[in-house]
GUFI-647863 format. One record per residue (C-alpha): residue number from 1; residue in one letter; x, y, z negated. Coordinates in steps of 0.001 Angstrom, whole numbers, always signed. Example, Ala and Ser with C-alpha at 12.3 -4.5 7.8 and 13.67 -1.06 7.14 Angstrom:
% residues 2
<1; "A"; <+12300; -4500; -7800>>,
<2; "S"; <+13670; -1060; -7140>>,
//
This chain:
% residues 434
<1; "M"; <-17486; +6832; -8839>>,
<2; "F"; <-18731; +3266; -8077>>,
<3; "C"; <-18260; +744; -11096>>,
<4; "A"; <-16767; -2832; -11271>>,
<5; "A"; <-19722; -3767; -13579>>,
<6; "T"; <-22272; -3012; -10648>>,
<7; "A"; <-20485; -4730; -7986>>,
<8; "S"; <-22175; -8066; -8269>>,
<9; "A"; <-25509; -6145; -9045>>,
<10; "Q"; <-25382; -3741; -5857>>,
<11; "Q"; <-25979; -5312; -2300>>,
<12; "A"; <-25652; -2428; -146>>,
<13; "W"; <-22237; -397; -134>>,
<14; "T"; <-22031; +3105; +1335>>,
<15; "L"; <-18272; +3887; +3163>>,
<16; "Q"; <-17763; +5889; +353>>,
<17; "D"; <-18577; +3613; -2442>>,
<18; "C"; <-15692; +1164; -406>>,
<19; "L"; <-13379; +3920; -504>>,
<20; "D"; <-13580; +4729; -3919>>,
<21; "Y"; <-14064; +1215; -5638>>,
<22; "A"; <-10851; -150; -3393>>,
<23; "I"; <-8846; +3194; -4527>>,
<24; "E"; <-9184; +2021; -7914>>,
<25; "H"; <-9004; -1734; -7711>>,
<26; "N"; <-6783; -2512; -4668>>,
<27; "I"; <-3763; -4886; -5846>>,
<28; "Q"; <-1166; -3052; -3831>>,
<29; "V"; <-2436; +513; -4605>>,
<30; "Q"; <-2050; -452; -8051>>,
<31; "K"; <+1164; -2017; -7910>>,
<32; "N"; <+2537; +1235; -6118>>,
<33; "R"; <+848; +2961; -9415>>,
<34; "I"; <+3172; +574; -11612>>,
<35; "S"; <+6179; +1495; -9502>>,
<36; "E"; <+5621; +5275; -9971>>,
<37; "E"; <+5632; +4716; -13765>>,
<38; "R"; <+8823; +2977; -13343>>,
<39; "G"; <+10365; +5905; -12026>>,
<40; "E"; <+9464; +8217; -14717>>,
<41; "V"; <+11062; +5427; -17132>>,
<42; "A"; <+14038; +5605; -14837>>,
<43; "L"; <+14272; +9218; -15121>>,
<44; "W"; <+13584; +9308; -18935>>,
<45; "Q"; <+16741; +6924; -19024>>,
<46; "D"; <+18988; +9312; -16744>>,
<47; "K"; <+17848; +12239; -18927>>,
<48; "G"; <+19273; +10196; -21660>>,
<49; "A"; <+22539; +9903; -20466>>,
<50; "L"; <+23299; +13717; -21258>>,
<51; "F"; <+23238; +12889; -25021>>,
<52; "P"; <+25751; +11665; -27150>>,
<53; "S"; <+25787; +7922; -28101>>,
<54; "L"; <+26058; +6779; -31757>>,
<55; "T"; <+26224; +3180; -32978>>,
<56; "F"; <+26752; +1531; -36430>>,
<57; "N"; <+28661; -1329; -36544>>,
<58; "T"; <+29783; -3853; -39719>>,
<59; "N"; <+31709; -6777; -40460>>,
<60; "H"; <+31889; -9341; -43016>>,
<61; "N"; <+34461; -12061; -43579>>,
<62; "V"; <+35052; -14939; -46069>>,
<63; "G"; <+38671; -16635; -45948>>,
<64; "Y"; <+39679; -19783; -47535>>,
<65; "R"; <+43117; -20833; -47884>>,
<66; "P"; <+43439; -23852; -50175>>,
<67; "F"; <+47389; -24175; -50541>>,
<68; "T"; <+48353; -20763; -50503>>,
<69; "E"; <+48883; -19274; -53993>>,
<70; "V"; <+49273; -15729; -53380>>,
<71; "I"; <+47545; -14151; -50279>>,
<72; "S"; <+48744; -11013; -48958>>,
<73; "I"; <+45500; -8981; -47108>>,
<74; "V"; <+46305; -5718; -45330>>,
<75; "Q"; <+43240; -3311; -45041>>,
<76; "G"; <+43807; -351; -43039>>,
<77; "D"; <+47208; +880; -44553>>,
<78; "Q"; <+47040; -1069; -48028>>,
<79; "V"; <+48254; -4330; -48643>>,
<80; "T"; <+46430; -6285; -51823>>,
<81; "N"; <+48202; -9662; -53421>>,
<82; "T"; <+45533; -12108; -54625>>,
<83; "R"; <+45502; -15523; -56032>>,
<84; "S"; <+42307; -16301; -55263>>,
<85; "N"; <+41987; -18876; -52310>>,
<86; "V"; <+38452; -17724; -51488>>,
<87; "T"; <+38083; -13796; -50193>>,
<88; "Y"; <+35535; -11518; -48830>>,
<89; "Q"; <+35973; -8500; -47050>>,
<90; "G"; <+33675; -6066; -45380>>,
<91; "S"; <+33534; -3066; -43147>>,
<92; "Y"; <+31416; -392; -41794>>,
<93; "G"; <+31836; +2178; -38970>>,
<94; "L"; <+29987; +4832; -37270>>,
<95; "N"; <+31054; +5670; -33383>>,
<96; "A"; <+29992; +8526; -31459>>,
<97; "N"; <+30902; +9085; -27694>>,
<98; "V"; <+29839; +12108; -25304>>,
<99; "T"; <+30553; +12253; -21653>>,
<100; "L"; <+31607; +16081; -21349>>,
<101; "W"; <+32240; +16022; -17723>>,
<102; "N"; <+32362; +13323; -15098>>,
<103; "G"; <+31982; +15343; -11884>>,
<104; "G"; <+28376; +16530; -12375>>,
<105; "I"; <+27122; +13261; -11786>>,
<106; "N"; <+24629; +12814; -14906>>,
<107; "Y"; <+22815; +15766; -13341>>,
<108; "K"; <+22656; +14854; -9876>>,
<109; "N"; <+21308; +11457; -10742>>,
<110; "I"; <+18473; +13244; -12353>>,
<111; "K"; <+17859; +15070; -9462>>,
<112; "A"; <+17872; +11960; -7199>>,
<113; "Q"; <+15298; +9996; -9508>>,
<114; "E"; <+13149; +13391; -9566>>,
<115; "L"; <+13168; +12628; -5336>>,
<116; "Q"; <+12802; +9263; -5789>>,
<117; "N"; <+9500; +9727; -7798>>,
<118; "R"; <+8311; +12087; -5434>>,
<119; "I"; <+8633; +9232; -2684>>,
<120; "S"; <+7114; +6958; -4986>>,
<121; "A"; <+4234; +8827; -5350>>,
<122; "L"; <+3827; +9336; -1593>>,
<123; "T"; <+4190; +5753; -1170>>,
<124; "T"; <+1247; +5349; -3523>>,
<125; "E"; <-742; +7670; -1471>>,
<126; "Q"; <-140; +6167; +1897>>,
<127; "S"; <-1244; +2846; +461>>,
<128; "E"; <-4396; +4736; -379>>,
<129; "L"; <-4777; +6323; +3141>>,
<130; "T"; <-3978; +2599; +4613>>,
<131; "I"; <-6607; +1077; +2809>>,
<132; "Q"; <-9131; +3710; +3392>>,
<133; "E"; <-7852; +3369; +7277>>,
<134; "Q"; <-8679; -407; +7293>>,
<135; "I"; <-11851; -464; +5498>>,
<136; "A"; <-13227; +2295; +7696>>,
<137; "Q"; <-12367; -56; +10664>>,
<138; "L"; <-13872; -2804; +9169>>,
<139; "Y"; <-17064; -938; +8006>>,
<140; "V"; <-17420; -65; +11569>>,
<141; "Q"; <-17312; -3575; +12868>>,
<142; "I"; <-19773; -4704; +10388>>,
<143; "M"; <-22152; -2169; +11215>>,
<144; "Y"; <-21423; -2604; +15143>>,
<145; "T"; <-21474; -6397; +14609>>,
<146; "K"; <-25243; -5912; +12670>>,
<147; "E"; <-26345; -3802; +15690>>,
<148; "A"; <-25072; -6177; +18137>>,
<149; "E"; <-27177; -9287; +16200>>,
<150; "K"; <-30333; -7233; +16460>>,
<151; "V"; <-29885; -7013; +20158>>,
<152; "N"; <-29217; -11138; +20383>>,
<153; "E"; <-32045; -11825; +18159>>,
<154; "Q"; <-34668; -9508; +20566>>,
<155; "L"; <-32789; -11835; +23742>>,
<156; "L"; <-33313; -15031; +21674>>,
<157; "S"; <-37156; -13854; +21106>>,
<158; "T"; <-37355; -13312; +25247>>,
<159; "A"; <-35659; -16403; +26129>>,
<160; "Q"; <-38090; -18332; +23797>>,
<161; "S"; <-40843; -16809; +25606>>,
<162; "Q"; <-39917; -17430; +28668>>,
<163; "Y"; <-38941; -20970; +27850>>,
<164; "D"; <-42344; -22031; +26552>>,
<165; "R"; <-43986; -19982; +29717>>,
<166; "G"; <-41584; -22130; +31683>>,
<167; "V"; <-43091; -25442; +29993>>,
<168; "E"; <-46477; -24395; +30676>>,
<169; "M"; <-45796; -23529; +34320>>,
<170; "M"; <-44211; -26986; +34804>>,
<171; "K"; <-46873; -28913; +33049>>,
<172; "Q"; <-49256; -26818; +35610>>,
<173; "G"; <-47160; -27828; +38708>>,
<174; "Q"; <-45977; -24341; +39209>>,
<175; "M"; <-42150; -24810; +38044>>,
<176; "A"; <-39816; -27376; +38795>>,
<177; "R"; <-38081; -29372; +35980>>,
<178; "A"; <-34648; -27894; +37347>>,
<179; "D"; <-35888; -24618; +36364>>,
<180; "V"; <-37275; -25457; +33087>>,
<181; "V"; <-33403; -27067; +32288>>,
<182; "Q"; <-32120; -23722; +33368>>,
<183; "L"; <-34150; -21473; +30624>>,
<184; "E"; <-33377; -24391; +28270>>,
<185; "A"; <-29946; -23601; +28943>>,
<186; "Q"; <-30465; -19702; +28462>>,
<187; "L"; <-32477; -20260; +25146>>,
<188; "S"; <-29691; -22422; +23616>>,
<189; "S"; <-27146; -19627; +25093>>,
<190; "A"; <-29023; -17177; +23167>>,
<191; "K"; <-29146; -18904; +20051>>,
<192; "F"; <-25437; -19259; +20343>>,
<193; "S"; <-25076; -15676; +20505>>,
<194; "V"; <-27324; -14827; +17571>>,
<195; "V"; <-24912; -17691; +15447>>,
<196; "N"; <-22033; -16207; +16819>>,
<197; "S"; <-22718; -12670; +15797>>,
<198; "R"; <-23788; -13758; +12391>>,
<199; "T"; <-20303; -15830; +11775>>,
<200; "Q"; <-18605; -12333; +13056>>,
<201; "L"; <-20570; -10348; +10388>>,
<202; "A"; <-19663; -12967; +7776>>,
<203; "N"; <-15925; -13112; +8733>>,
<204; "Y"; <-16021; -9173; +8698>>,
<205; "K"; <-17726; -8742; +5577>>,
<206; "R"; <-15342; -11334; +4041>>,
<207; "Q"; <-12357; -9177; +5198>>,
<208; "L"; <-13719; -6080; +3797>>,
<209; "K"; <-14481; -7784; +370>>,
<210; "A"; <-10457; -8886; +305>>,
<211; "L"; <-9846; -5174; +645>>,
<212; "L"; <-12153; -4503; -2092>>,
<213; "E"; <-10702; -7287; -4219>>,
<214; "L"; <-14067; -8822; -4454>>,
<215; "D"; <-14672; -12446; -5210>>,
<216; "L"; <-16708; -15017; -3131>>,
<217; "N"; <-19417; -14865; -5958>>,
<218; "T"; <-20086; -10850; -5144>>,
<219; "T"; <-23198; -10303; -3008>>,
<220; "F"; <-22192; -7628; -474>>,
<221; "D"; <-23438; -5771; +2413>>,
<222; "V"; <-22995; -2518; +4120>>,
<223; "A"; <-25303; +377; +4043>>,
<224; "G"; <-24460; +2429; +6871>>,
<225; "N"; <-27181; +3875; +8981>>,
<226; "I"; <-27120; +3494; +12762>>,
<227; "P"; <-25252; +6315; +14115>>,
<228; "S"; <-26767; +9435; +15843>>,
<229; "D"; <-25800; +10378; +19164>>,
<230; "E"; <-24841; +14062; +17703>>,
<231; "Q"; <-22272; +12078; +15608>>,
<232; "V"; <-20968; +10000; +18578>>,
<233; "L"; <-20748; +12935; +20977>>,
<234; "A"; <-19413; +15342; +18544>>,
<235; "L"; <-16407; +17317; +19639>>,
<236; "V"; <-13190; +15510; +19769>>,
<237; "P"; <-10358; +17429; +18161>>,
<238; "S"; <-7117; +17985; +20237>>,
<239; "A"; <-4613; +15228; +20148>>,
<240; "Q"; <-1747; +18446; +19692>>,
<241; "E"; <-3609; +20030; +17151>>,
<242; "A"; <-4121; +16647; +15319>>,
<243; "Y"; <-141; +15908; +15541>>,
<244; "A"; <+739; +18961; +14261>>,
<245; "K"; <-1903; +18718; +11175>>,
<246; "A"; <-989; +15178; +10422>>,
<247; "L"; <+2707; +16288; +10584>>,
<248; "E"; <+2254; +18763; +7773>>,
<249; "T"; <-192; +16627; +5540>>,
<250; "R"; <+691; +12844; +6040>>,
<251; "P"; <+2737; +11205; +3289>>,
<252; "E"; <+4846; +8930; +5303>>,
<253; "I"; <+6315; +11928; +7241>>,
<254; "K"; <+6782; +13761; +3757>>,
<255; "S"; <+8242; +10760; +2053>>,
<256; "A"; <+10851; +10473; +5259>>,
<257; "E"; <+11762; +13924; +4599>>,
<258; "L"; <+12408; +13321; +992>>,
<259; "S"; <+14220; +10005; +1803>>,
<260; "I"; <+16658; +12288; +3829>>,
<261; "E"; <+17101; +14718; +817>>,
<262; "A"; <+17851; +11436; -1587>>,
<263; "A"; <+20168; +10264; +949>>,
<264; "D"; <+22303; +13796; +976>>,
<265; "M"; <+22114; +13476; -2980>>,
<266; "Q"; <+23169; +10050; -2740>>,
<267; "L"; <+26193; +11058; -551>>,
<268; "N"; <+27030; +13868; -2707>>,
<269; "I"; <+26956; +11651; -6074>>,
<270; "A"; <+29334; +9108; -4303>>,
<271; "K"; <+31854; +11785; -3388>>,
<272; "R"; <+31903; +12750; -7147>>,
<273; "G"; <+33303; +9404; -8029>>,
<274; "Y"; <+37013; +11031; -7080>>,
<275; "L"; <+36846; +13203; -9720>>,
<276; "P"; <+38018; +12709; -13425>>,
<277; "T"; <+35830; +12149; -16167>>,
<278; "I"; <+36674; +13903; -19483>>,
<279; "G"; <+34703; +12416; -22861>>,
<280; "A"; <+34904; +12863; -26490>>,
<281; "S"; <+34639; +10055; -29249>>,
<282; "A"; <+34635; +10636; -33133>>,
<283; "S"; <+34626; +7642; -35461>>,
<284; "L"; <+34002; +7249; -39452>>,
<285; "G"; <+34587; +4016; -41515>>,
<286; "S"; <+35539; +2332; -44302>>,
<287; "S"; <+36182; -1198; -46184>>,
<288; "H"; <+36578; -3429; -49252>>,
<289; "S"; <+37862; -7033; -49989>>,
<290; "T"; <+37269; -8852; -53123>>,
<291; "S"; <+41261; -9090; -53267>>,
<292; "S"; <+41635; -5742; -54709>>,
<293; "K"; <+41190; -4960; -58398>>,
<294; "N"; <+39228; -1968; -57589>>,
<295; "G"; <+35574; -1964; -57506>>,
<296; "W"; <+33487; -1342; -54789>>,
<297; "G"; <+32661; +2320; -54639>>,
<298; "E"; <+36416; +2801; -55428>>,
<299; "Q"; <+37507; +768; -52543>>,
<300; "M"; <+34876; +2383; -49828>>,
<301; "K"; <+36185; +6289; -50878>>,
<302; "T"; <+39972; +4838; -50874>>,
<303; "N"; <+39704; +3354; -47442>>,
<304; "L"; <+37368; +6267; -45920>>,
<305; "N"; <+38705; +6935; -42796>>,
<306; "M"; <+37969; +9598; -39853>>,
<307; "S"; <+38925; +10131; -36413>>,
<308; "A"; <+38096; +12515; -33132>>,
<309; "G"; <+39637; +12478; -29728>>,
<310; "I"; <+39153; +13406; -26130>>,
<311; "N"; <+39720; +10965; -23427>>,
<312; "L"; <+40843; +11581; -19657>>,
<313; "S"; <+39721; +9206; -17055>>,
<314; "V"; <+41494; +9662; -13679>>,
<315; "P"; <+40649; +7431; -10575>>,
<316; "I"; <+43712; +6444; -8806>>,
<317; "F"; <+42857; +3162; -7232>>,
<318; "D"; <+39581; +1707; -7917>>,
<319; "G"; <+39747; -1259; -5414>>,
<320; "R"; <+38000; +1000; -2342>>,
<321; "R"; <+35016; +1425; -4648>>,
<322; "N"; <+34167; +5086; -4370>>,
<323; "A"; <+35425; +4946; -534>>,
<324; "S"; <+32682; +2144; +1>>,
<325; "N"; <+30213; +4134; -1568>>,
<326; "V"; <+30922; +7230; +464>>,
<327; "K"; <+30796; +5303; +3460>>,
<328; "T"; <+27428; +3259; +2449>>,
<329; "A"; <+25721; +6868; +1474>>,
<330; "K"; <+26825; +8422; +5163>>,
<331; "L"; <+25010; +5427; +6724>>,
<332; "Q"; <+22240; +5519; +4790>>,
<333; "Q"; <+21660; +9426; +5481>>,
<334; "L"; <+21804; +8164; +9432>>,
<335; "N"; <+19316; +5632; +8696>>,
<336; "S"; <+16682; +8108; +7013>>,
<337; "K"; <+17328; +10573; +10044>>,
<338; "L"; <+16384; +7728; +11931>>,
<339; "D"; <+13439; +6706; +10053>>,
<340; "L"; <+11936; +9929; +10097>>,
<341; "Q"; <+12312; +10180; +13718>>,
<342; "D"; <+10780; +6589; +13933>>,
<343; "R"; <+7874; +7665; +11799>>,
<344; "R"; <+6899; +10996; +13874>>,
<345; "N"; <+7167; +8983; +16955>>,
<346; "A"; <+4753; +6388; +15790>>,
<347; "L"; <+2496; +8700; +14322>>,
<348; "S"; <+2184; +10574; +17545>>,
<349; "S"; <+1326; +7339; +19479>>,
<350; "T"; <-1280; +6429; +16992>>,
<351; "I"; <-3055; +10002; +17135>>,
<352; "E"; <-2863; +9811; +20939>>,
<353; "Q"; <-4099; +6237; +20781>>,
<354; "Y"; <-7312; +7392; +18465>>,
<355; "W"; <-7630; +10325; +21092>>,
<356; "L"; <-7829; +8293; +24167>>,
<357; "N"; <-10127; +5815; +22557>>,
<358; "A"; <-12561; +8617; +21168>>,
<359; "Y"; <-12986; +10484; +24447>>,
<360; "N"; <-13110; +7197; +26728>>,
<361; "G"; <-15543; +6024; +24163>>,
<362; "Q"; <-17891; +8891; +24564>>,
<363; "Q"; <-17526; +8739; +28262>>,
<364; "N"; <-18285; +4907; +28638>>,
<365; "Y"; <-21281; +5666; +25852>>,
<366; "I"; <-22754; +8166; +28296>>,
<367; "A"; <-22554; +6069; +31354>>,
<368; "A"; <-23806; +2951; +29319>>,
<369; "K"; <-26409; +4419; +27998>>,
<370; "S"; <-27986; +5218; +31498>>,
<371; "R"; <-26933; +1588; +32726>>,
<372; "V"; <-28889; +326; +29814>>,
<373; "K"; <-32217; +2080; +30521>>,
<374; "S"; <-31932; +1128; +34490>>,
<375; "Q"; <-31003; -2730; +33423>>,
<376; "E"; <-34190; -2820; +30685>>,
<377; "A"; <-36316; -1294; +33457>>,
<378; "S"; <-35449; -4059; +35792>>,
<379; "Y"; <-35432; -7058; +33554>>,
<380; "E"; <-38799; -5834; +32140>>,
<381; "L"; <-40054; -5718; +35981>>,
<382; "L"; <-38196; -9273; +36699>>,
<383; "N"; <-39979; -10999; +33851>>,
<384; "E"; <-43050; -9323; +34276>>,
<385; "Q"; <-43018; -11269; +37796>>,
<386; "F"; <-41628; -14317; +36610>>,
<387; "Q"; <-44723; -14503; +34088>>,
<388; "H"; <-46785; -14532; +37385>>,
<389; "G"; <-44592; -16704; +39150>>,
<390; "L"; <-43445; -13974; +41456>>,
<391; "K"; <-39505; -14643; +40630>>,
<392; "N"; <-37593; -17352; +40187>>,
<393; "T"; <-35390; -18550; +37491>>,
<394; "V"; <-32083; -17497; +38972>>,
<395; "D"; <-33402; -13740; +39219>>,
<396; "V"; <-34282; -13885; +35579>>,
<397; "L"; <-31230; -15161; +34207>>,
<398; "Q"; <-29440; -12918; +36009>>,
<399; "G"; <-31700; -9735; +35267>>,
<400; "R"; <-31316; -11125; +31521>>,
<401; "D"; <-27299; -11059; +31833>>,
<402; "N"; <-26978; -7653; +33094>>,
<403; "V"; <-29064; -6535; +29958>>,
<404; "I"; <-26717; -8028; +27923>>,
<405; "S"; <-23674; -6859; +29477>>,
<406; "A"; <-25072; -3082; +29270>>,
<407; "E"; <-26146; -3276; +25774>>,
<408; "Q"; <-22765; -4682; +24618>>,
<409; "D"; <-21228; -1796; +26686>>,
<410; "M"; <-23282; +994; +25015>>,
<411; "L"; <-22443; -967; +21495>>,
<412; "Q"; <-19141; -983; +21813>>,
<413; "S"; <-18216; +2221; +23493>>,
<414; "K"; <-20638; +3574; +20769>>,
<415; "Y"; <-18723; +2634; +17593>>,
<416; "M"; <-15564; +2779; +19407>>,
<417; "A"; <-16167; +6440; +19978>>,
<418; "L"; <-17272; +6936; +16315>>,
<419; "L"; <-14623; +5007; +14846>>,
<420; "N"; <-11729; +6663; +16572>>,
<421; "M"; <-13063; +10042; +16563>>,
<422; "Q"; <-13423; +9999; +12585>>,
<423; "L"; <-9865; +8043; +12184>>,
<424; "L"; <-8478; +10983; +14379>>,
<425; "K"; <-10037; +13595; +11730>>,
<426; "F"; <-8614; +11312; +8857>>,
<427; "Y"; <-5393; +11941; +10205>>,
<428; "T"; <-5643; +15586; +10093>>,
<429; "G"; <-6489; +15435; +6398>>,
<430; "E"; <-10389; +15216; +6625>>,
<431; "K"; <-12595; +12658; +4777>>,
<432; "I"; <-14058; +9622; +6855>>,
<433; "E"; <-17988; +10202; +7247>>,
<434; "L"; <-20021; +7486; +8346>>,
//
């Protein structure tokens, strides 16, 4: 596991380093894990509703009647008289309540929360997969930009050489000033391409650091190697097979299926709101007062009282609360089914897009490799002829543009094929390997 302590010390990160670190430190993933823990607390609370409740209460009162000669105080079924203008009363009680039957709602709430906890776990898993997918895309983009930067640097070196040669030829009277200006413009364009690629590279690294929750003080670079032709031209999985596996393994599909179960459960709970509720209660209490001639202990014994009872609650008219709950649950049930279909469609489209990109990337890479070879050979010949004054500036510039275009097409198709093929496998449950 790539640890935070080495984040600032290590400069080159492998893709696996990035994936492991992000899963551990990404803020959104951590928030989802907190949501999972909240769900466990909610489940613990729902299970507690099956047990009786027990409360203790005590009241203490001081009374003062300055103009009353005799004060009568009622305590339970006893009446005491006192001539004291200041009196003190205390009472103590234990009360217990338990729901014997409420249509099974408490048990259903436990089942519903268990389903919700499973959905929360799948949400966390989905966020981890999303982060991995985003990291892979940026990682490959960085690899592509680094290789494109090297190509631009080579072209800059060639442009510098051509410009220097053009200046010498102008001094010798073998080249017009206008041609040298064109070579200078070519050199400036090459410098801009190098700077632009470096800027893009820095921006992609910044985005990847953001996903890893790294600050600007962290030195960061990727350690990816240039992919081989075997990696780029590997067999592309069938889109149909990939989709079938993804339906079985992807957490967003499992979550949507569980959401339908949860909606069914909520509808069942809502319908049980029409059923009566049976509960039991019991209490134990006593009291004392300074107005009595008896002592505290004697009063507590004399005033001790106990009670127990059964209560039945039958909903007759509840302001349409139960009816509204049932209708809302039915709408949520329908919405959950539509959400599952929507996620299946989105997954199908994503996999088809990755497959098309991978297949087209491979075909374009094969064609681009051949084009690069021919354009490089043509450009070398043009450059050599230019050095001997046999070709003009326009021919050389056109040859250079052809090489740039061919190189960029090859790089783009290579990394497009590599990325989309890995993401296609990733959606079937395999690891991303670059």
